C-alpha positions in Angstrom: 14.6 -33.1 -1.1 15.2 -30.6 -3.8 17.9 -31.2 -6.4 20.6 -28.6 -7.0 22.3 -28.0 -10.2 25.1 -30.6 -9.8 23.1 -33.5 -8.3 23.3 -32.5 -4.6 20.1 -32.4 -2.7 18.7 -29.7 -0.4 16.9 -31.0 2.7 13.4 -29.7 2.2 13.0 -26.0 3.2 16.5 -25.8 4.5 19.9 -24.4 3.5 21.6 -27.8 3.9 22.9 -29.7 0.9 23.4 -33.5 0.9 26.4 -34.4 -1.3 27.2 -37.5 -3.3 29.4 -40.4 -2.5 31.6 -40.2 -5.6 35.0 -38.5 -5.9 33.7 -36.0 -8.5 32.4 -33.4 -6.1 34.0 -34.5 -2.9 36.7 -31.8 -2.9 35.6 -28.2 -2.4 38.4 -27.3 -4.9 36.9 -29.6 -7.6 33.2 -28.9 -7.5 31.2 -27.4 -4.6 27.6 -28.2 -5.9 28.5 -27.6 -9.5 29.6 -24.0 -9.3 33.4 -24.7 -9.7 34.0 -27.7 -11.9 32.8 -27.6 -15.5 30.9 -30.5 -17.1 31.8 -33.0 -14.4 29.7 -36.2 -14.6 28.8 -37.4 -11.1 27.5 -40.7 -9.9 25.1 -39.8 -7.1 24.4 -42.4 -4.4 21.0 -40.6 -3.9 19.0 -43.5 -2.3 21.6 -44.2 0.4 22.1 -40.6 1.2 18.4 -39.7 1.3 17.7 -42.7 3.5 20.4 -41.6 6.0 19.2 -38.1 6.1 15.5 -39.0 6.4 16.3 -40.7 9.7 18.5 -37.9 10.9 17.6 -35.0 13.3 19.2 -32.8 10.7 16.3 -33.5 8.4 14.4 -30.3 9.3 14.2 -26.8 7.9 17.4 -25.5 9.2 18.4 -22.1 7.8 21.3 -19.8 8.5 19.9 -16.4 7.4 19.5 -14.9 10.9 22.9 -16.3 12.0 24.8 -14.9 9.0 23.0 -11.5 9.4 24.1 -11.3 13.0 27.7 -12.4 12.2 28.1 -9.9 9.4 26.7 -7.2 11.7 29.3 -8.1 14.3 32.1 -8.3 11.8 31.2 -4.9 10.3 31.1 -3.4 13.8 34.6 -4.6 14.4 36.2 -4.2 11.0 34.2 -1.5 9.2 36.4 0.9 7.1 33.9 1.9 4.4 31.4 4.4 5.8 29.1 4.0 2.9 28.2 0.4 3.8 24.9 0.0 5.5 23.6 -3.4 6.7 19.8 -3.7 5.9 17.2 -5.8 7.5 16.5 -9.3 6.2 14.6 -9.4 2.9 15.2 -5.8 2.0 16.3 -5.1 -1.5 20.0 -4.4 -1.7 23.0 -4.4 -4.0 24.6 -7.2 -2.1 23.1 -10.7 -2.2 24.2 -13.3 0.3 23.1 -17.0 0.5 24.5 -19.1 3.4 24.5 -22.9 3.1 26.0 -26.1 4.5 27.0 -29.2 2.7 27.1 -32.8 4.0 29.4 -35.1 2.0 28.8 -38.9 2.3 31.9 -39.8 0.2 33.8 -41.5 3.0 31.0 -43.4 4.8 30.6 -43.7 7.8 32.5 -40.4 7.9 30.3 -37.4 7.0 32.2 -34.2 6.1 30.4 -31.0 6.9 31.4 -27.7 5.2 29.8 -24.3 5.1 29.8 -21.5 2.7 28.4 -18.2 1.4 27.3 -17.6 -2.2 27.5 -13.8 -2.8 26.9 -11.2 -5.5 27.9 -7.6 -5.2 29.2 -4.5 -7.1 33.0 -4.4 -7.2 34.2 -0.8 -7.0 37.7 -2.1 -7.9 36.3 -3.4 -11.2 34.2 -0.5 -12.5 31.3 -1.6 -10.3 30.9 -4.9 -12.3 28.8 -7.6 -10.7 31.1 -9.9 -8.8 30.0 -13.4 -7.8 32.0 -15.2 -5.2 31.8 -18.4 -3.2 33.4 -18.4 0.2 34.0 -21.9 1.4 34.7 -22.9 5.0 36.5 -26.3 5.0 36.0 -28.1 8.3 38.8 -30.3 9.6 36.4 -32.7 11.5 36.0 -36.2 10.2 33.2 -37.8 12.2 30.0 -39.8 11.7 26.5 -38.5 11.1 25.4 -39.7 14.5 28.1 -37.5 16.2 27.1 -34.4 14.1 23.4 -34.8 15.1 23.8 -35.9 18.8 22.1 -33.9 21.5 19.8 -32.1 19.0 22.5 -31.3 16.5 24.7 -29.7 19.1 28.1 -30.2 17.3 26.6 -29.3 13.9 25.2 -26.0 15.2 28.5 -25.2 17.1 30.4 -25.7 13.9 27.9 -23.5 12.0 28.5 -20.7 14.4 32.2 -21.0 14.2 32.2 -21.3 10.4 29.9 -18.3 9.7 32.0 -16.2 12.1 35.0 -16.8 9.9 33.1 -16.5 6.7 31.6 -13.2 7.8 35.0 -11.8 8.7 36.5 -12.8 5.3 33.5 -11.5 3.4 33.5 -8.1 5.1 37.3 -7.8 4.5 36.8 -8.6 0.8 33.8 -6.3 0.5 35.9 -3.4 1.8 38.8 -4.3 -0.6 41.1 -5.4 2.3 41.6 -8.9 0.8 44.3 -9.1 -1.9 43.8 -12.4 -3.6 47.2 -12.2 -5.2 49.2 -11.3 -2.0 50.5 -14.8 -1.3 52.0 -15.4 2.1 54.9 -17.9 2.4 54.6 -18.1 6.2 50.9 -18.9 6.0 51.7 -21.5 3.3 54.1 -23.2 5.8 52.0 -22.8 8.9 48.4 -23.4 7.6 47.6 -27.1 7.7 45.9 -28.7 4.6 44.4 -32.0 3.7 43.6 -33.9 0.5 40.7 -31.5 -0.1 42.8 -28.3 0.2 46.2 -29.4 -1.1 45.9 -27.1 -4.1 45.1 -24.0 -2.0 47.6 -21.1 -2.0 47.3 -19.0 1.1 47.2 -15.2 1.1 47.9 -12.5 3.6 45.1 -12.3 6.2 44.7 -11.6 9.9 46.6 -14.1 12.1 43.4 -16.0 13.2 42.6 -17.0 9.6 44.0 -19.4 7.0 42.5 -18.1 3.7 43.5 -19.2 0.2 42.7 -19.4 -3.4 43.4 -21.8 -6.3 45.7 -20.9 -9.2 45.9 -22.2 -12.7 49.0 -23.8 -14.1 50.0 -20.4 -15.3 49.6 -18.8 -11.9 46.3 -17.0 -12.6 44.0 -16.9 -9.6 40.4 -18.3 -9.7 38.9 -15.2 -8.1 35.4 -16.5 -7.8 36.3 -18.9 -5.0 37.9 -18.2 -1.7 38.7 -21.0 0.8 38.9 -20.7 4.6 40.6 -23.8 6.0 39.9 -24.6 9.6 43.0 -25.3 11.7 
């Protein structure tokens, strides 16, 4: 396994992170592999997690590049409003960088939480073409064991990946085309979108009816604009 910046571990040659069993990085709001929280000390149950994954059918070079490329292609076909956008082939140089990933959290053993995300960087025309880095987090509602995720050749895991990257692609393409106002809070969504302990701090914004998308605000009401959360219903 390859260690990430915050103590999580990538399964070798994959885009799957194995998370710790402490509370420090369990919540996507508090520290998705070290890119949100600042200076958080984490106690990593590395040996136990590594042992579980080594015996798992998820311990293989699973990557999501082809899947996210297709999902973004589909989303742009359905929602494209900016004629200047052109989706390139994989590995071509571009102004937009996208890295898909999944994260397995072992905090609540034997429950294993599985979330998905996109790490992106692009030029923001709304901010004088400044480089914008954003993490889009898909927070799954499922609370099941590792054996259930990996059953039948990882069937449930791959179904969830397909579902998650569809939603992530839709939100990313809306954001890329300036159709996502991170300060347009929606009282109806706040009441109707279901949250859990991991997403209790999320404030939901105006989005298409099929999505529950939110952000986290400071105590003064300022929005943390580098992180966008899609909460599965």
